[in-house]
C-alpha positions in Angstrom: 33.6 114.3 -68.1 36.0 113.7 -70.5 37.3 110.2 -70.7 41.2 111.1 -71.0 43.0 109.3 -67.8 46.7 109.8 -66.9 47.2 106.4 -66.4 45.5 104.0 -68.6 46.7 100.6 -69.1 49.8 100.1 -71.6 49.1 96.4 -72.3 46.4 94.1 -72.3 46.7 91.8 -69.6 45.0 88.0 -70.2 43.2 86.5 -67.5 44.9 83.6 -65.7 44.4 80.4 -65.8 44.4 79.7 -62.3 41.3 82.4 -62.0 38.3 80.6 -60.7 36.5 83.4 -58.6 34.5 86.6 -59.9 33.4 89.2 -57.9 31.1 92.1 -59.6 31.1 95.4 -58.4 28.7 98.2 -60.1 29.3 101.8 -60.1 26.4 104.2 -60.2 25.7 107.8 -60.3 24.3 110.6 -62.5 24.4 111.3 -65.9 28.6 112.8 -66.6 29.7 112.3 -63.1 32.5 110.2 -64.1 31.4 106.3 -63.9 33.5 105.5 -67.3 36.0 107.6 -66.6 36.5 105.3 -63.2 35.9 102.3 -65.1 38.7 103.1 -67.8 41.4 104.7 -64.9 41.1 101.5 -62.8 40.8 98.3 -65.5 43.7 96.3 -66.2 42.4 95.6 -69.7 41.0 98.0 -71.8 37.7 98.4 -70.6 34.8 97.5 -72.7 32.4 100.4 -73.0 29.1 101.3 -75.2 29.7 105.2 -75.6 27.6 106.9 -78.3 27.8 110.2 -80.0 25.0 112.7 -78.2 23.1 114.1 -81.0 20.3 116.8 -81.4 18.0 113.5 -80.9 18.9 113.9 -77.1 17.9 117.2 -76.9 15.5 117.6 -74.0 15.9 114.0 -73.3 19.5 113.9 -71.4 20.0 117.0 -69.1 23.5 117.6 -69.6 23.2 121.5 -68.7 25.7 120.9 -65.8 28.4 119.2 -68.0 27.7 120.9 -71.4 30.9 120.3 -72.9 30.2 116.2 -72.6 30.4 115.2 -76.2 29.4 111.0 -76.0 27.3 109.0 -73.0 26.7 105.7 -72.2 24.2 103.6 -73.3 24.5 100.5 -71.9 27.1 99.9 -69.9 31.1 99.9 -69.1 33.1 97.3 -68.2 36.7 96.4 -66.8 38.7 94.1 -64.6 41.2 93.9 -61.9 43.1 90.6 -61.0 43.3 90.7 -56.9 45.7 87.4 -56.9 45.8 84.4 -59.1 42.2 83.0 -58.4 40.3 86.2 -57.6 38.9 88.6 -60.0 37.2 91.9 -59.5 34.7 92.8 -62.7 33.6 96.2 -63.0 30.4 97.3 -64.1 29.7 101.0 -64.9 26.0 101.3 -64.8 24.6 104.4 -67.5 23.4 107.6 -65.8 20.5 108.9 -67.9 17.0 108.3 -66.7 16.1 106.9 -69.8 18.6 103.8 -69.1 17.5 103.1 -65.8 15.5 100.3 -66.3 19.1 98.2 -66.7 19.9 98.8 -63.6 18.4 96.3 -61.8 19.8 93.6 -64.1 22.8 95.2 -63.6 22.8 94.3 -59.5 21.7 91.1 -60.0 24.9 88.7 -58.2 26.5 92.4 -56.9 28.8 92.4 -54.2 28.8 95.9 -53.8 28.6 99.2 -55.2 30.1 102.5 -55.4 28.1 105.7 -55.7 30.1 109.0 -57.2 28.4 112.0 -56.8 29.2 115.3 -58.3 28.9 117.9 -55.6 26.7 120.5 -58.2 24.1 117.4 -58.9 23.6 115.8 -55.9 20.1 115.4 -56.4 21.0 113.0 -59.0 22.6 110.8 -56.9 18.9 109.7 -55.0 17.8 107.1 -57.4 20.8 104.9 -57.3 21.0 105.5 -53.4 17.3 104.6 -53.5 18.1 101.5 -55.7 20.8 100.3 -53.6 18.9 100.0 -50.6 15.9 98.5 -52.2 18.1 96.0 -53.3 20.2 95.6 -50.1 23.5 96.3 -51.8 26.0 97.5 -49.9 27.7 100.5 -50.9 30.4 103.2 -50.4 30.0 106.8 -51.7 33.1 108.4 -53.6 32.7 112.0 -53.8 34.2 112.7 -57.5 36.5 116.2 -57.5 37.2 116.1 -60.9 36.8 120.3 -61.2 36.6 123.3 -58.7 33.1 123.9 -57.2 32.1 127.3 -56.1 31.9 125.9 -52.7 33.6 122.7 -51.6 31.2 121.0 -49.8 32.6 119.1 -47.0 32.2 115.2 -46.7 29.5 115.4 -43.7 28.1 118.4 -45.5 27.3 116.1 -48.8 26.4 113.1 -46.0 23.7 115.2 -45.0 22.5 116.2 -47.7 22.1 112.8 -48.9 20.6 112.1 -45.7 23.5 109.0 -45.8 23.5 106.8 -41.9 26.4 107.0 -40.6 27.8 103.4 -41.7 27.9 104.2 -45.0 31.6 105.2 -46.0 32.1 108.6 -47.9 35.5 108.9 -49.3 36.9 111.6 -52.0 38.3 110.8 -55.1 39.6 111.9 -58.6 38.4 109.8 -61.0 40.8 110.2 -63.7 43.8 108.7 -61.5 44.1 105.3 -61.1 45.3 105.1 -57.6 42.4 107.2 -56.1 39.5 104.7 -58.3 41.7 102.4 -56.5 41.5 103.5 -53.0 37.7 104.0 -53.3 37.9 100.0 -54.5 39.8 99.4 -51.3 37.2 101.2 -49.2 34.3 99.3 -50.9 36.2 95.9 -50.1 36.7 97.4 -46.4 33.6 98.0 -45.6 32.2 94.2 -47.2 34.5 92.7 -44.8 33.7 94.7 -41.9 29.7 94.2 -42.5 31.2 90.6 -43.0 33.0 90.1 -39.8 30.2 91.7 -38.1 27.7 89.2 -39.0 29.5 86.2 -38.5 29.9 87.8 -35.0 25.9 87.8 -34.5 24.5 85.1 -32.1 
C-alpha cells in the first residue's frame, strides 16, 4: 500500500506539559497490509518511521507478490501519537510485517494496552501469526479489515471472522487506513472494547 494519506497533520503539535499518562497501542498484521499508513493517518505528529527502499536483496525473502507495487518496507517499527485529553496520551506502534522481523514483536507487545490486527482479505493467512502472538500474550485486540481497494469478492465481516476462527467477543470493523477518521474509528472500537472488558472484570465477584 502506498504511504500517501489524504489527511496528514499540517504541523507538529507539542506534547502538553500536563500529560502524565501514556497508553500504548500496537498495530500488527501481514506485510504491506497498511500498518504504516494507519499510523500516519491518525498521528497528530509527523510519525517516526523506519521505512527503507526494497532492493533485489529482498527477493525470495519478503513475499510481496500480492503487493507488487510496494517499493519500501518497515524494518523496525512506526511510531505516532494522539493526545486524548490534557493528561492522557495514546502512543501508537506499528510492527513490521515481514517474517524476518517477527522477533521484534514480543518486545513491542510489552506494556501494551491493546492491539489492532489489520487484515487484507487477499492474504488472510498473513493474519494468523499476529492473532496467535496476541492470544499468547493475552493482549486484547480488535480486527480491522482494510478495504483499501476493490477485491474480486468482497467478503463480509462474518465470513472473515469464520476464516480467522475468531471468537464472537473479538470486535471487527471495516476501515480505510488512508483516512484519518476511519483510522480513528478503529482506535475508538479498541478503546470501547478495552472499557467493556475492564467493566466486566470489575463486575466479576
